PyMOL Python script that loads the backbone (N, CA, C, O; Angstrom):
from pymol import cmd

cmd.read_pdbstr("""\
ATOM      1  N   GLU A   1     138.897  49.719 144.778  1.00  0.00           N
ATOM      2  CA  GLU A   1     140.228  50.194 144.989  1.00  0.00           C
ATOM      3  C   GLU A   1     140.274  51.731 145.079  1.00  0.00           C
ATOM      4  O   GLU A   1     141.089  52.282 145.819  1.00  0.00           O
ATOM      5  N   ALA A   2     139.419  52.406 144.344  1.00  0.00           N
ATOM      6  CA  ALA A   2     139.390  53.859 144.380  1.00  0.00           C
ATOM      7  C   ALA A   2     138.933  54.348 145.754  1.00  0.00           C
ATOM      8  O   ALA A   2     139.288  55.445 146.184  1.00  0.00           O
ATOM      9  N   ALA A   3     138.142  53.520 146.432  1.00  0.00           N
ATOM     10  CA  ALA A   3     137.610  53.917 147.742  1.00  0.00           C
ATOM     11  C   ALA A   3     138.405  53.265 148.890  1.00  0.00           C
ATOM     12  O   ALA A   3     138.049  53.439 150.055  1.00  0.00           O
ATOM     13  N   ASP A   4     139.460  52.527 148.576  1.00  0.00           N
ATOM     14  CA  ASP A   4     140.247  51.795 149.566  1.00  0.00           C
ATOM     15  C   ASP A   4     139.382  50.853 150.383  1.00  0.00           C
ATOM     16  O   ASP A   4     139.556  50.738 151.596  1.00  0.00           O
ATOM     17  N   MET A   5     138.448  50.176 149.722  1.00  0.00           N
ATOM     18  CA  MET A   5     137.529  49.262 150.403  1.00  0.00           C
ATOM     19  C   MET A   5     137.792  47.816 149.971  1.00  0.00           C
ATOM     20  O   MET A   5     137.047  46.920 150.368  1.00  0.00           O
ATOM     21  N   ALA A   6     138.829  47.566 149.172  1.00  0.00           N
ATOM     22  CA  ALA A   6     139.098  46.233 148.667  1.00  0.00           C
ATOM     23  C   ALA A   6     139.403  45.281 149.837  1.00  0.00           C
ATOM     24  O   ALA A   6     140.269  45.561 150.666  1.00  0.00           O
ATOM     25  N   GLY A   7     138.687  44.168 149.889  1.00  0.00           N
ATOM     26  CA  GLY A   7     138.898  43.173 150.944  1.00  0.00           C
ATOM     27  C   GLY A   7     138.123  43.421 152.228  1.00  0.00           C
ATOM     28  O   GLY A   7     138.117  42.568 153.115  1.00  0.00           O
ATOM     29  N   ARG A   8     137.471  44.569 152.346  1.00  0.00           N
ATOM     30  CA  ARG A   8     136.709  44.864 153.538  1.00  0.00           C
ATOM     31  C   ARG A   8     135.284  44.401 153.479  1.00  0.00           C
ATOM     32  O   ARG A   8     134.680  44.118 154.515  1.00  0.00           O
ATOM     33  N   LEU A   9     134.724  44.314 152.279  1.00  0.00           N
ATOM     34  CA  LEU A   9     133.314  43.981 152.094  1.00  0.00           C
ATOM     35  C   LEU A   9     133.165  42.761 151.218  1.00  0.00           C
ATOM     36  O   LEU A   9     133.957  42.529 150.304  1.00  0.00           O
ATOM     37  N   ASP A  10     132.119  41.970 151.514  1.00  0.00           N
ATOM     38  CA  ASP A  10     131.745  40.883 150.629  1.00  0.00           C
ATOM     39  C   ASP A  10     130.528  41.321 149.829  1.00  0.00           C
ATOM     40  O   ASP A  10     129.527  41.740 150.409  1.00  0.00           O
ATOM     41  N   ILE A  11     130.601  41.230 148.504  1.00  0.00           N
ATOM     42  CA  ILE A  11     129.507  41.716 147.643  1.00  0.00           C
ATOM     43  C   ILE A  11     129.018  40.568 146.801  1.00  0.00           C
ATOM     44  O   ILE A  11     129.806  39.885 146.146  1.00  0.00           O
ATOM     45  N   THR A  12     127.721  40.354 146.815  1.00  0.00           N
ATOM     46  CA  THR A  12     127.050  39.363 145.967  1.00  0.00           C
ATOM     47  C   THR A  12     126.065  40.104 145.086  1.00  0.00           C
ATOM     48  O   THR A  12     125.256  40.893 145.574  1.00  0.00           O
ATOM     49  N   ALA A  13     126.131  39.849 143.777  1.00  0.00           N
ATOM     50  CA  ALA A  13     125.277  40.577 142.836  1.00  0.00           C
ATOM     51  C   ALA A  13     124.730  39.643 141.784  1.00  0.00           C
ATOM     52  O   ALA A  13     125.362  38.650 141.424  1.00  0.00           O
ATOM     53  N   LEU A  14     123.546  39.970 141.294  1.00  0.00           N
ATOM     54  CA  LEU A  14     122.879  39.188 140.254  1.00  0.00           C
ATOM     55  C   LEU A  14     122.362  40.146 139.195  1.00  0.00           C
ATOM     56  O   LEU A  14     121.684  41.123 139.512  1.00  0.00           O
ATOM     57  N   ALA A  15     122.688  39.863 137.918  1.00  0.00           N
ATOM     58  CA  ALA A  15     122.230  40.712 136.819  1.00  0.00           C
ATOM     59  C   ALA A  15     121.473  39.875 135.801  1.00  0.00           C
ATOM     60  O   ALA A  15     121.832  38.728 135.537  1.00  0.00           O
ATOM     61  N   CYS A  16     120.422  40.458 135.231  1.00  0.00           N
ATOM     62  CA  CYS A  16     119.617  39.794 134.216  1.00  0.00           C
ATOM     63  C   CYS A  16     119.563  40.687 132.987  1.00  0.00           C
ATOM     64  O   CYS A  16     119.520  41.913 133.095  1.00  0.00           O
ATOM     65  N   GLY A  17     119.567  40.067 131.834  1.00  0.00           N
ATOM     66  CA  GLY A  17     119.399  40.813 130.557  1.00  0.00           C
ATOM     67  C   GLY A  17     120.689  41.456 130.118  1.00  0.00           C
ATOM     68  O   GLY A  17     121.628  41.602 130.902  1.00  0.00           O
ATOM     69  N   GLY A  18     120.728  41.842 128.846  1.00  0.00           N
ATOM     70  CA  GLY A  18     121.907  42.480 128.285  1.00  0.00           C
ATOM     71  C   GLY A  18     123.045  41.508 128.054  1.00  0.00           C
ATOM     72  O   GLY A  18     122.875  40.294 128.155  1.00  0.00           O
ATOM     73  N   GLY A  19     124.194  42.051 127.748  1.00  0.00           N
ATOM     74  CA  GLY A  19     125.346  41.212 127.498  1.00  0.00           C
ATOM     75  C   GLY A  19     126.332  41.255 128.659  1.00  0.00           C
ATOM     76  O   GLY A  19     126.062  41.879 129.685  1.00  0.00           O
ATOM     77  N   VAL A  20     127.460  40.600 128.499  1.00  0.00           N
ATOM     78  CA  VAL A  20     128.436  40.512 129.559  1.00  0.00           C
ATOM     79  C   VAL A  20     129.005  41.888 129.915  1.00  0.00           C
ATOM     80  O   VAL A  20     129.120  42.228 131.092  1.00  0.00           O
ATOM     81  N   SER A  21     129.358  42.672 128.905  1.00  0.00           N
ATOM     82  CA  SER A  21     129.938  43.986 129.132  1.00  0.00           C
ATOM     83  C   SER A  21     128.908  44.935 129.776  1.00  0.00           C
ATOM     84  O   SER A  21     129.253  45.705 130.672  1.00  0.00           O
ATOM     85  N   GLY A  22     127.678  44.881 129.330  1.00  0.00           N
ATOM     86  CA  GLY A  22     126.617  45.725 129.885  1.00  0.00           C
ATOM     87  C   GLY A  22     126.336  45.366 131.321  1.00  0.00           C
ATOM     88  O   GLY A  22     126.131  46.250 132.153  1.00  0.00           O
ATOM     89  N   GLN A  23     126.322  44.068 131.632  1.00  0.00           N
ATOM     90  CA  GLN A  23     126.085  43.617 133.011  1.00  0.00           C
ATOM     91  C   GLN A  23     127.254  44.060 133.914  1.00  0.00           C
ATOM     92  O   GLN A  23     127.040  44.472 135.054  1.00  0.00           O
ATOM     93  N   ALA A  24     128.478  43.972 133.396  1.00  0.00           N
ATOM     94  CA  ALA A  24     129.640  44.405 134.180  1.00  0.00           C
ATOM     95  C   ALA A  24     129.567  45.901 134.476  1.00  0.00           C
ATOM     96  O   ALA A  24     129.874  46.330 135.589  1.00  0.00           O
ATOM     97  N   GLY A  25     129.162  46.695 133.489  1.00  0.00           N
ATOM     98  CA  GLY A  25     129.012  48.136 133.715  1.00  0.00           C
ATOM     99  C   GLY A  25     127.912  48.445 134.726  1.00  0.00           C
ATOM    100  O   GLY A  25     128.033  49.363 135.538  1.00  0.00           O
ATOM    101  N   ALA A  26     126.828  47.654 134.659  1.00  0.00           N
ATOM    102  CA  ALA A  26     125.711  47.868 135.613  1.00  0.00           C
ATOM    103  C   ALA A  26     126.153  47.520 137.010  1.00  0.00           C
ATOM    104  O   ALA A  26     125.794  48.212 137.963  1.00  0.00           O
ATOM    105  N   MET A  27     126.935  46.449 137.154  1.00  0.00           N
ATOM    106  CA  MET A  27     127.427  46.061 138.457  1.00  0.00           C
ATOM    107  C   MET A  27     128.380  47.095 139.033  1.00  0.00           C
ATOM    108  O   MET A  27     128.342  47.393 140.227  1.00  0.00           O
ATOM    109  N   ARG A  28     129.230  47.639 138.178  1.00  0.00           N
ATOM    110  CA  ARG A  28     130.171  48.661 138.609  1.00  0.00           C
ATOM    111  C   ARG A  28     129.439  49.870 139.159  1.00  0.00           C
ATOM    112  O   ARG A  28     129.790  50.393 140.217  1.00  0.00           O
ATOM    113  N   LEU A  29     128.421  50.311 138.437  1.00  0.00           N
ATOM    114  CA  LEU A  29     127.604  51.462 138.858  1.00  0.00           C
ATOM    115  C   LEU A  29     126.868  51.155 140.166  1.00  0.00           C
ATOM    116  O   LEU A  29     126.834  51.979 141.080  1.00  0.00           O
ATOM    117  N   ALA A  30     126.277  49.951 140.242  1.00  0.00           N
ATOM    118  CA  ALA A  30     125.536  49.580 141.441  1.00  0.00           C
ATOM    119  C   ALA A  30     126.417  49.513 142.670  1.00  0.00           C
ATOM    120  O   ALA A  30     126.032  49.974 143.744  1.00  0.00           O
ATOM    121  N   ILE A  31     127.602  48.938 142.514  1.00  0.00           N
ATOM    122  CA  ILE A  31     128.541  48.851 143.669  1.00  0.00           C
ATOM    123  C   ILE A  31     128.980  50.233 144.075  1.00  0.00           C
ATOM    124  O   ILE A  31     129.072  50.510 145.271  1.00  0.00           O
ATOM    125  N   ALA A  32     129.258  51.122 143.127  1.00  0.00           N
ATOM    126  CA  ALA A  32     129.661  52.495 143.427  1.00  0.00           C
ATOM    127  C   ALA A  32     128.565  53.239 144.178  1.00  0.00           C
ATOM    128  O   ALA A  32     128.839  53.946 145.148  1.00  0.00           O
ATOM    129  N   ARG A  33     127.319  53.077 143.727  1.00  0.00           N
ATOM    130  CA  ARG A  33     126.191  53.731 144.422  1.00  0.00           C
ATOM    131  C   ARG A  33     125.992  53.168 145.825  1.00  0.00           C
ATOM    132  O   ARG A  33     125.669  53.913 146.750  1.00  0.00           O
ATOM    133  N   ALA A  34     126.181  51.852 145.994  1.00  0.00           N
ATOM    134  CA  ALA A  34     126.037  51.241 147.299  1.00  0.00           C
ATOM    135  C   ALA A  34     127.135  51.730 148.245  1.00  0.00           C
ATOM    136  O   ALA A  34     126.868  51.987 149.419  1.00  0.00           O
ATOM    137  N   LEU A  35     128.347  51.858 147.754  1.00  0.00           N
ATOM    138  CA  LEU A  35     129.442  52.364 148.603  1.00  0.00           C
ATOM    139  C   LEU A  35     129.174  53.806 149.019  1.00  0.00           C
ATOM    140  O   LEU A  35     129.503  54.191 150.141  1.00  0.00           O
ATOM    141  N   ILE A  36     128.589  54.600 148.148  1.00  0.00           N
ATOM    142  CA  ILE A  36     128.275  56.002 148.491  1.00  0.00           C
ATOM    143  C   ILE A  36     127.207  56.054 149.551  1.00  0.00           C
ATOM    144  O   ILE A  36     127.273  56.899 150.444  1.00  0.00           O
ATOM    145  N   LYS A  37     126.194  55.154 149.482  1.00  0.00           N
ATOM    146  CA  LYS A  37     125.179  55.101 150.528  1.00  0.00           C
ATOM    147  C   LYS A  37     125.815  54.650 151.847  1.00  0.00           C
ATOM    148  O   LYS A  37     125.432  55.122 152.917  1.00  0.00           O
ATOM    149  N   PHE A  38     126.776  53.745 151.767  1.00  0.00           N
ATOM    150  CA  PHE A  38     127.483  53.249 152.926  1.00  0.00           C
ATOM    151  C   PHE A  38     128.333  54.352 153.556  1.00  0.00           C
ATOM    152  O   PHE A  38     128.365  54.496 154.778  1.00  0.00           O
ATOM    153  N   ASN A  39     129.015  55.124 152.723  1.00  0.00           N
ATOM    154  CA  ASN A  39     129.905  56.181 153.184  1.00  0.00           C
ATOM    155  C   ASN A  39     129.840  57.356 152.189  1.00  0.00           C
ATOM    156  O   ASN A  39     130.522  57.319 151.164  1.00  0.00           O
ATOM    157  N   PRO A  40     129.031  58.401 152.469  1.00  0.00           N
ATOM    158  CA  PRO A  40     128.897  59.516 151.534  1.00  0.00           C
ATOM    159  C   PRO A  40     130.161  60.277 151.198  1.00  0.00           C
ATOM    160  O   PRO A  40     130.202  61.000 150.202  1.00  0.00           O
ATOM    161  N   GLU A  41     131.208  60.125 152.024  1.00  0.00           N
ATOM    162  CA  GLU A  41     132.476  60.797 151.779  1.00  0.00           C
ATOM    163  C   GLU A  41     133.219  60.233 150.572  1.00  0.00           C
ATOM    164  O   GLU A  41     134.149  60.860 150.063  1.00  0.00           O
ATOM    165  N   LEU A  42     132.807  59.043 150.111  1.00  0.00           N
ATOM    166  CA  LEU A  42     133.450  58.423 148.976  1.00  0.00           C
ATOM    167  C   LEU A  42     132.996  58.965 147.638  1.00  0.00           C
ATOM    168  O   LEU A  42     133.553  58.600 146.603  1.00  0.00           O
ATOM    169  N   ARG A  43     131.987  59.835 147.637  1.00  0.00           N
ATOM    170  CA  ARG A  43     131.374  60.324 146.390  1.00  0.00           C
ATOM    171  C   ARG A  43     132.409  61.002 145.462  1.00  0.00           C
ATOM    172  O   ARG A  43     132.432  60.737 144.260  1.00  0.00           O
ATOM    173  N   SER A  44     133.253  61.867 146.023  1.00  0.00           N
ATOM    174  CA  SER A  44     134.225  62.581 145.202  1.00  0.00           C
ATOM    175  C   SER A  44     135.225  61.609 144.561  1.00  0.00           C
ATOM    176  O   SER A  44     135.587  61.768 143.395  1.00  0.00           O
ATOM    177  N   ALA A  45     135.664  60.612 145.319  1.00  0.00           N
ATOM    178  CA  ALA A  45     136.592  59.636 144.757  1.00  0.00           C
ATOM    179  C   ALA A  45     135.952  58.797 143.667  1.00  0.00           C
ATOM    180  O   ALA A  45     136.598  58.488 142.666  1.00  0.00           O
ATOM    181  N   MET A  46     134.683  58.421 143.846  1.00  0.00           N
ATOM    182  CA  MET A  46     133.965  57.636 142.846  1.00  0.00           C
ATOM    183  C   MET A  46     133.731  58.461 141.581  1.00  0.00           C
ATOM    184  O   MET A  46     133.881  57.957 140.468  1.00  0.00           O
ATOM    185  N   LYS A  47     133.359  59.744 141.761  1.00  0.00           N
ATOM    186  CA  LYS A  47     133.107  60.592 140.605  1.00  0.00           C
ATOM    187  C   LYS A  47     134.410  60.860 139.819  1.00  0.00           C
ATOM    188  O   LYS A  47     134.423  60.881 138.588  1.00  0.00           O
ATOM    189  N   LYS A  48     135.484  61.060 140.570  1.00  0.00           N
ATOM    190  CA  LYS A  48     136.770  61.299 139.940  1.00  0.00           C
ATOM    191  C   LYS A  48     137.237  60.078 139.132  1.00  0.00           C
ATOM    192  O   LYS A  48     137.854  60.221 138.077  1.00  0.00           O
ATOM    193  N   GLY A  49     136.936  58.889 139.637  1.00  0.00           N
ATOM    194  CA  GLY A  49     137.312  57.653 138.937  1.00  0.00           C
ATOM    195  C   GLY A  49     136.380  57.297 137.809  1.00  0.00           C
ATOM    196  O   GLY A  49     136.671  56.379 137.042  1.00  0.00           O
ATOM    197  N   GLY A  50     135.244  58.009 137.679  1.00  0.00           N
ATOM    198  CA  GLY A  50     134.310  57.724 136.611  1.00  0.00           C
ATOM    199  C   GLY A  50     133.372  56.586 136.856  1.00  0.00           C
ATOM    200  O   GLY A  50     132.779  56.049 135.919  1.00  0.00           O
ATOM    201  N   TYR A  51     133.222  56.194 138.146  1.00  0.00           N
ATOM    202  CA  TYR A  51     132.368  55.053 138.484  1.00  0.00           C
ATOM    203  C   TYR A  51     130.887  55.405 138.537  1.00  0.00           C
ATOM    204  O   TYR A  51     130.054  54.501 138.597  1.00  0.00           O
ATOM    205  N   LEU A  52     130.536  56.668 138.517  1.00  0.00           N
ATOM    206  CA  LEU A  52     129.143  57.083 138.604  1.00  0.00           C
ATOM    207  C   LEU A  52     128.578  57.447 137.244  1.00  0.00           C
ATOM    208  O   LEU A  52     127.486  58.010 137.163  1.00  0.00           O
ATOM    209  N   THR A  53     129.292  57.139 136.182  1.00  0.00           N
ATOM    210  CA  THR A  53     128.838  57.455 134.848  1.00  0.00           C
ATOM    211  C   THR A  53     127.956  56.325 134.315  1.00  0.00           C
ATOM    212  O   THR A  53     128.363  55.163 134.321  1.00  0.00           O
ATOM    213  N   VAL A  54     126.749  56.664 133.854  1.00  0.00           N
ATOM    214  CA  VAL A  54     125.818  55.670 133.308  1.00  0.00           C
ATOM    215  C   VAL A  54     125.980  55.637 131.805  1.00  0.00           C
ATOM    216  O   VAL A  54     126.044  56.680 131.156  1.00  0.00           O
ATOM    217  N   ASP A  55     126.048  54.411 131.241  1.00  0.00           N
ATOM    218  CA  ASP A  55     126.136  54.249 129.787  1.00  0.00           C
ATOM    219  C   ASP A  55     124.719  54.317 129.220  1.00  0.00           C
ATOM    220  O   ASP A  55     123.941  53.375 129.378  1.00  0.00           O
ATOM    221  N   GLU A  56     124.382  55.419 128.565  1.00  0.00           N
ATOM    222  CA  GLU A  56     123.027  55.673 128.097  1.00  0.00           C
ATOM    223  C   GLU A  56     122.748  55.138 126.698  1.00  0.00           C
ATOM    224  O   GLU A  56     121.664  55.364 126.160  1.00  0.00           O
ATOM    225  N   ARG A  57     123.723  54.422 126.090  1.00  0.00           N
ATOM    226  CA  ARG A  57     123.518  53.949 124.709  1.00  0.00           C
ATOM    227  C   ARG A  57     122.399  52.933 124.632  1.00  0.00           C
ATOM    228  O   ARG A  57     122.304  52.032 125.466  1.00  0.00           O
ATOM    229  N   LYS A  58     121.552  53.082 123.624  1.00  0.00           N
ATOM    230  CA  LYS A  58     120.472  52.147 123.398  1.00  0.00           C
ATOM    231  C   LYS A  58     120.526  51.673 121.926  1.00  0.00           C
ATOM    232  O   LYS A  58     121.181  52.293 121.088  1.00  0.00           O
ATOM    233  N   VAL A  59     119.846  50.599 121.644  1.00  0.00           N
ATOM    234  CA  VAL A  59     119.805  50.075 120.269  1.00  0.00           C
ATOM    235  C   VAL A  59     118.977  51.002 119.420  1.00  0.00           C
ATOM    236  O   VAL A  59     117.862  51.366 119.793  1.00  0.00           O
ATOM    237  N   GLU A  60     119.528  51.398 118.248  1.00  0.00           N
ATOM    238  CA  GLU A  60     118.803  52.275 117.351  1.00  0.00           C
ATOM    239  C   GLU A  60     117.706  51.461 116.638  1.00  0.00           C
ATOM    240  O   GLU A  60     117.913  50.312 116.248  1.00  0.00           O
ATOM    241  N   ARG A  61     116.543  52.093 116.485  1.00  0.00           N
ATOM    242  CA  ARG A  61     115.425  51.348 115.895  1.00  0.00           C
ATOM    243  C   ARG A  61     115.624  51.132 114.412  1.00  0.00           C
ATOM    244  O   ARG A  61     116.322  51.899 113.747  1.00  0.00           O
ATOM    245  N   LYS A  62     115.001  50.076 113.895  1.00  0.00           N
ATOM    246  CA  LYS A  62     115.037  49.752 112.471  1.00  0.00           C
ATOM    247  C   LYS A  62     114.108  50.720 111.743  1.00  0.00           C
ATOM    248  O   LYS A  62     112.973  50.936 112.168  1.00  0.00           O
ATOM    249  N   LYS A  63     114.590  51.299 110.650  1.00  0.00           N
ATOM    250  CA  LYS A  63     113.764  52.208 109.857  1.00  0.00           C
ATOM    251  C   LYS A  63     113.124  51.430 108.693  1.00  0.00           C
ATOM    252  O   LYS A  63     113.689  50.461 108.185  1.00  0.00           O
ATOM    253  N   TYR A  64     111.941  51.883 108.294  1.00  0.00           N
ATOM    254  CA  TYR A  64     111.286  51.234 107.175  1.00  0.00           C
ATOM    255  C   TYR A  64     112.030  51.528 105.875  1.00  0.00           C
ATOM    256  O   TYR A  64     112.643  52.585 105.731  1.00  0.00           O
ATOM    257  N   GLY A  65     111.974  50.600 104.942  1.00  0.00           N
ATOM    258  CA  GLY A  65     112.661  50.764 103.660  1.00  0.00           C
ATOM    259  C   GLY A  65     114.140  50.420 103.704  1.00  0.00           C
ATOM    260  O   GLY A  65     114.861  50.617 102.726  1.00  0.00           O
ATOM    261  N   ARG A  66     114.590  49.904 104.849  1.00  0.00           N
ATOM    262  CA  ARG A  66     115.986  49.522 105.014  1.00  0.00           C
ATOM    263  C   ARG A  66     116.036  48.154 105.693  1.00  0.00           C
ATOM    264  O   ARG A  66     115.108  47.776 106.407  1.00  0.00           O
ATOM    265  N   PRO A  67     117.137  47.404 105.464  1.00  0.00           N
ATOM    266  CA  PRO A  67     117.230  46.106 106.109  1.00  0.00           C
ATOM    267  C   PRO A  67     117.536  46.173 107.606  1.00  0.00           C
ATOM    268  O   PRO A  67     117.128  45.289 108.360  1.00  0.00           O
ATOM    269  N   LYS A  68     118.243  47.204 108.037  1.00  0.00           N
ATOM    270  CA  LYS A  68     118.567  47.439 109.453  1.00  0.00           C
ATOM    271  C   LYS A  68     118.453  48.915 109.783  1.00  0.00           C
ATOM    272  O   LYS A  68     117.938  49.690 108.977  1.00  0.00           O
ATOM    273  N   ALA A  69     118.920  49.313 110.941  1.00  0.00           N
ATOM    274  CA  ALA A  69     118.815  50.706 111.348  1.00  0.00           C
ATOM    275  C   ALA A  69     119.578  51.665 110.424  1.00  0.00           C
ATOM    276  O   ALA A  69     119.059  52.726 110.077  1.00  0.00           O
ATOM    277  N   ARG A  70     120.792  51.307 110.025  1.00  0.00           N
ATOM    278  CA  ARG A  70     121.604  52.181 109.168  1.00  0.00           C
ATOM    279  C   ARG A  70     121.999  51.553 107.851  1.00  0.00           C
ATOM    280  O   ARG A  70     122.399  52.260 106.926  1.00  0.00           O
ATOM    281  N   LYS A  71     121.894  50.233 107.747  1.00  0.00           N
ATOM    282  CA  LYS A  71     122.272  49.549 106.540  1.00  0.00           C
ATOM    283  C   LYS A  71     121.313  49.876 105.410  1.00  0.00           C
ATOM    284  O   LYS A  71     120.112  50.011 105.645  1.00  0.00           O
ATOM    285  N   ARG A  72     121.816  50.006 104.186  1.00  0.00           N
ATOM    286  CA  ARG A  72     120.992  50.277 103.001  1.00  0.00           C
ATOM    287  C   ARG A  72     121.002  49.051 102.109  1.00  0.00           C
ATOM    288  O   ARG A  72     121.916  48.228 102.152  1.00  0.00           O
ATOM    289  N   PHE A  73     119.957  48.956 101.301  1.00  0.00           N
ATOM    290  CA  PHE A  73     119.946  47.916 100.276  1.00  0.00           C
ATOM    291  C   PHE A  73     120.979  48.294  99.198  1.00  0.00           C
ATOM    292  O   PHE A  73     121.330  49.465  99.052  1.00  0.00           O
ATOM    293  N   GLN A  74     121.451  47.309  98.462  1.00  0.00           N
ATOM    294  CA  GLN A  74     122.481  47.549  97.441  1.00  0.00           C
ATOM    295  C   GLN A  74     121.941  48.499  96.386  1.00  0.00           C
ATOM    296  O   GLN A  74     120.814  48.342  95.915  1.00  0.00           O
ATOM    297  N   PHE A  75     122.760  49.501  96.010  1.00  0.00           N
ATOM    298  CA  PHE A  75     122.380  50.523  95.049  1.00  0.00           C
ATOM    299  C   PHE A  75     122.978  50.208  93.693  1.00  0.00           C
ATOM    300  O   PHE A  75     124.151  49.848  93.589  1.00  0.00           O
ATOM    301  N   SER A  76     122.162  50.346  92.647  1.00  0.00           N
ATOM    302  CA  SER A  76     122.630  50.098  91.288  1.00  0.00           C
ATOM    303  C   SER A  76     122.363  51.330  90.454  1.00  0.00           C
ATOM    304  O   SER A  76     121.229  51.803  90.392  1.00  0.00           O
ATOM    305  N   LYS A  77     123.408  51.865  89.800  1.00  0.00           N
ATOM    306  CA  LYS A  77     123.241  53.033  88.942  1.00  0.00           C
ATOM    307  C   LYS A  77     122.488  52.725  87.669  1.00  0.00           C
ATOM    308  O   LYS A  77     121.753  53.569  87.156  1.00  0.00           O
ATOM    309  N   ARG A  78     122.669  51.505  87.152  1.00  0.00           N
ATOM    310  CA  ARG A  78     122.040  51.154  85.867  1.00  0.00           C
ATOM    311  C   ARG A  78     121.152  49.956  86.043  1.00  0.00           C
ATOM    312  O   ARG A  78     120.532  49.501  85.082  1.00  0.00           O
TER     313      ARG A  78
END
""", "prot")
cmd.dss("prot")
cmd.show_as("cartoon", "prot")
cmd.util.cbc("prot")
cmd.orient("prot")
């Protein structure tokens, strides 16, 4: 819709791995990049809409001496 291309193109996509939200974000980015390759003039509209932003969040690693990455074992003063 940001590129006024709704209804003009048929898009088929396949995603593997991750969750539903992560796959949706990956599809959004892939479609935006494909539209820019199709028509480079759409880049400013895509950037303005935030469609070219990559979600860089990764799972934090588990640390030793803890049950999870940030969770601590129960603390007892006495």
